[in-house]
C-alpha positions, -999 to +999 in steps of 0.1 A: +593+183+511+622+205+520+617+236+541+633+258+515+608+246+489+579+251+513+592+287+519+594+294+482+559+281+477+546+303+505+560+334+487+542+325+454+512+347+446+478+334+437+492+300+426+510+315+396+543+298+405+527+268+421+524+245+391+561+246+381+571+240+417+547+210+420+559+196+387+594+199+400+586+175+429+561+153+411+586+123+409+593+125+447+573+097+464+580+113+498+561+145+491+544+155+524+509+165+511+500+177+546+528+203+542+515+212+507+481+217+523+495+242+548+513+260+520+483+263+498+462+277+526+486+307+527+482+313+490+455+338+479+431+323+454+427+288+441+437+291+404+470+283+387+484+294+354+521+289+346+521+319+323+492+340+338+492+361+307+464+384+297+455+360+269+451+331+294+431+352+318+408+362+290+402+325+281+395+317+318+370+345+319+354+333+286+350+299+301+336+311+334+310+334+317+303+314+285+283+284+296+257+275+271+232+247+264+245+239+230+277+248+211+260+276+191+235+288+216+234+326+219+223+327+255+252+323+279+254+317+317+279+324+344+294+294+361+290+308+396+254+316+389+247+282+375+263+265+406+242+287+429+210+280+409+216+242+410+230+240+445+262+225+433+289+221+460+320+223+438+334+221+403+371+218+394+386+223+359+420+218+342+428+228+306+455+214+284+466+237+256+496+232+233+508+202+252+508+216+287+484+224+315+475+260+308+454+266+338+435+248+366+409+262+389+384+250+415+351+266+423+329+261+454+336+239+484+340+204+495+305+205+509+272+221+498+265+253+518+298+252+535+329+231+540+364+239+530+371+257+498+381+235+469+416+238+455+430+224+422+446+196+443+413+185+459+406+148+450+374+136+434+362+101+426+368+098+388+341+070+385+343+055+350+373+075+340+390+047+360+384+026+329+408+044+305+433+048+333+431+010+338+433+005+300+466+024+299+481+001+325+469-030+307+484-018+274+517-012+293+515-048+306+509-060+271+540-043+259+559-060+288+547-094+276+526-099+308+492-097+291+481-110+257+454-087+243+440-113+220+442-145+241+413-160+261+412-141+294+411-174+313+446-181+301+458-153+324+433-157+352+445-178+381+426-168+412+393-169+394+380-180+360+352-167+337+326-194+340+321-212+307+287-213+290+272-217+255+285-183+245+321-187+257+321-221+240+315-203+207+340-174+213+361-168+244+363-132+256+397-114+252+414-085+269+410-064+238+373-071+237+369-061+273+388-028+267+365-020+238+333-032+257+327-060+231+335-089+255+299-097+261+300-092+299+270-081+320+268-055+348+272-021+332+278-002+364+281-003+402+264+015+430+292+014+455+289+007+492+277+033+517+279+024+554+276-014+548+299-043+545+322-041+514+327-073+494+360-087+483+369-087+446+361-124+443+327-119+460+319-092+434+329-114+406+306-142+417+278-120+430+281-134+466+270-114+497+276-087+505+279-079+468+248-061+456+252-067+418+247-100+401+276-123+393+298-111+364+293-134+335+294-135+297+258-126+287+262-120+249+285-134+223+320-120+227+331-099+197+296-097+183+286-063+196+290-034+220+277-037+256+292-012+281+304-033+310+320-023+343+318-060+350+343-067+322+367-042+337+363-059+371+375-091+354+405-072+341+412-061+377+416-097+388+436-105+356+461-077+363+466-090+398+470-126+386+494-116+358+517-095+380+513-109+415+508-074+428+477-054+441+459-037+412+464-002+425+502-007+428+504-020+392+486+011+379+507+034+400+539+019+387+528+017+351+508+049+347+504+072+377+540+075+388+555+079+353+531+107+345+535+125+378+499+118+389+508+121+426+473+130+438+458+099+421+453+064+434+429+034+438+426+034+476+391+023+485+382+037+509+405+066+512+425+067+545+407+085+573+435+111+575+435+118+537+436+156+533+417+174+506+390+151+493+357+163+480+326+151+498+300+133+476+266+149+471+233+137+456+209+164+445+229+189+465+228+169+498+259+154+513+258+116+517+268+118+554+300+099+547+329+112+524+320+088+495+308+054+486+334+026+485+341+008+452+360-025+455+356-025+416+387-004+414+394-009+377+359+002+367+351+029+392+377+033+420+401+060+410+405+091+432+422+119+414+422+156+405+416+174+372+452+184+371+464+148+374+439+136+347+453+165+325+487+148+329+472+116+317+459+134+286+493+149+280+512+117+285+489+098+262+491+125+235+529+123+238+528+086+233+505+090+203+530+115+188+559+091+193+577+114+217+606+096+234+605+085+270+567+080+270+549+055+293+536+037+262+550+031+227+535+050+198+524+017+182+503+006+212+489+041+218+478+043+182+460+009+187+440+025+215+425+052+192+416+028+164+379+022+161+374-013+175+337-008+174+313+020+166+327+049+187+349+028+208+387+024+210+406+006+238+394+022+270+385+055+253+354+067+235+361+080+200+344+100+172+321+074+156+314+089+122+348+101+110+384+093+115+388+099+152+400+133+162+393+132+199+394+107+227+373+110+259+355+094+288+328+105+313+323+093+348+294+090+372+297+076+407+273+081+436+279+117+443+304+125+416+302+135+379+332+141+355+345+141+320+380+141+304+388+146+267+419+152+246+427+158+209+444+128+193+467+148+171+477+178+191+481+190+226+446+202+236+421+188+261+402+194+293+390+178+325+359+188+345+349+172+378+320+179+402+313+165+436+275+161+429+251+141+408+215+145+398+215+181+407+224+197+374+260+186+376+258+168+343+241+198+327+267+222+341+296+200+328+279+198+294+276+236+293+312+240+304+324+218+275+306+241+251+322+271+269+357+256+267+353+246+230+342+282+221+369+299+242+396+278+226+382+275+191+379+237+192+351+236+166+357+199+159+351+188+195+323+162+193+296+158+220+318+143+248+293+144+276 
């Protein structure tokens, strides 16, 4: 980062000018985030709004004071009070409105009862929101002719193969089925690794020590029904590496993160020891004692990111859906992702199950982190909420916040997304 840019950022007030400046350097891979950290520590406040109009400030206030148990509940709660009551360390929010990030704001700290104050650039584990991010990369590889969505996954797997059994003999699982959780794979979720040996990807796939979950196998007839499976996405992780000859995280960075300017996002597991600005994981309000669990199952649960970066994912995907030029996906493939491939399931995204889909979304739950992202299919609205806690009212707070956001913005058609 140039000294002149750093000086300009230091003169900005309360982050109002910060988003346009950061957007201006978002394609620069040499951004020194340590310098950005120093800059932000001189800025008063932790919120950002490109416009900072009275209307925007009113909506921010409506969200902060409008938490409610259901969409139409009359009793409302204040976010700060809710966090104090439940002992939540931190919550971070980004709002997409009319096709741009209208505001982003972080509340609380990296650690319960202390720690550094959160900023809107603090990274969280996105947990299962890794899955739609992975799906976007796989769709991009499909357009490049490197992945066939409808072929037997074993056709593309080189380093490992899905073991055959009576079920695969009847119907071989495909990439499309894995993306829609209809591939028949077992292992719905992963616990992560805390202070113990971390298995390789191949050890995870075959359930070999030190892997803690069983081997990833086809356990129900592919294509015959829905079964949420982080295991299936772990198979995709190996497939992506075999199809490209590159590490999984680099493929997603080239195909999704870099084109969308998601500079604070990546699949490093674990994060480098000198990584600035990452939220510490908490369970029931208590810190884990280490920054976070390690997830070698990157495609399913390994993304580190910020609400602002996930907001860029929402905006980029919406642009592709609208057929805007220069997108990271074509309109045709993006539209495929929001077609109902099963009840309430598209390709990587959850969808409205009862009507023509209006919204896409995904939630996330890792050890110590809870989150949700959602966006309107036809239009430029959406939101991201992330908390560095689990089992301590984090899920209830996020649900209450979705109701507050829907009411503040008049999104009456928003389904239950968390």
